N, C-alpha and C positions, 0 to 999 in steps of 0.2 A: 261294327256297331256305328250307326250314323249319329252324329251330334249336330244339333241345330240351335243357333243362337241368333240374336239380331246383331247388326253391326255395332250398335251402341253397347250391348251387353259384352261383346267380345272386346271392344275398345276399353271399357271400364276394367275388365279382368286383366287385360294385357298391361295396363298401367298400374295395377294393384299387386301383381305377382309376377315374378320372373317367368319367361317362356318355358324354361325347363320344368318348373313345378306345375305349370298349367298343362303342359303337354302330357305329363304323367297322369294327371287327373282325367284327361280326355282319351288316353290310350293312343296318342300319336307322338311322333318325334318332334322335337322343338323346331327343326327345319321346316317340317310340314306345316306347323302352326304359323311360323313366320311367313311362309309362302302364301298361306291362306289370308293372312293380314294384308300382305302386299297386293294380292289379287282383288281384294275388296276395298283397297285404298284406306286401310286402317293404320294410322301411324303407330310405330313401336318405339319403346324407349331405346335411346342410343347406348352404345358401349359406355360403361362407367356410370350409368344412371343410378343403379341400385347402390353403388358405393357412395356416390355423392349424397343420395338420400339418407343413407345410414349415418353419415358424418354431419348431417344438417346443412349441407351446402345447397345453394339455390339450384333448382332444376326447372327446366321448361317442359311443359306438356302441351304439345300442339293440339288444337281442337280437331274434332272429327268433322271433316268437311262433308258436305252433301252435294257437291257438284257432279259426282259420277253416280253415287248410290244414295238411297235414302238411309237415314239413321236407323230406322226400324226394319230395314230390308233383311231378310233371313240370310244367314251365312251357314253353309253346311260343309262338313268335312267328314271323312270316313275315319273312324278310330279302328284300330286293329290291335290284336295281341302280337306285338313284334318281338322277335327274338333279339337277344343281345348280340353284339358283334362277335363275341367268342363263339357263340353257338353257330352263327353264320359261317365263321371261318372254319370251324370244325366240319360242318357239312360240306363246304367247298373243298376242304382238304381231302375228305373221304371220297368225294366225287372224282377229284384229280387222281388220287391213288387208284381208284377203280379203273379209270380210263387208261392209266399207265399200265396197269396189270393186264387189261384186255389187249393193248397194243403189243405187249411182250409175249402173248400166247402164240 
């Protein structure tokens, strides 16, 4: 499933919700969402940002720069139904067991 937003929309979302919750809504992994932000020069909250915000401490929010990309430039990324790590591990384990079984024949 392809998702498309403008840089400004994604910037506002990233600074309004943690990447983990946004990634779930878009059907991507948080790392993929973070890499998309990096690729389009969209600043992300640093570590500890959400905790500081929760406790009323001052936080900085860098502006969205337009030196490399326009603010309304579309940002696209592919969402997918990804499996959990346990499911991936189980599939890999079965494949390894199958390979070992074939070598032992």
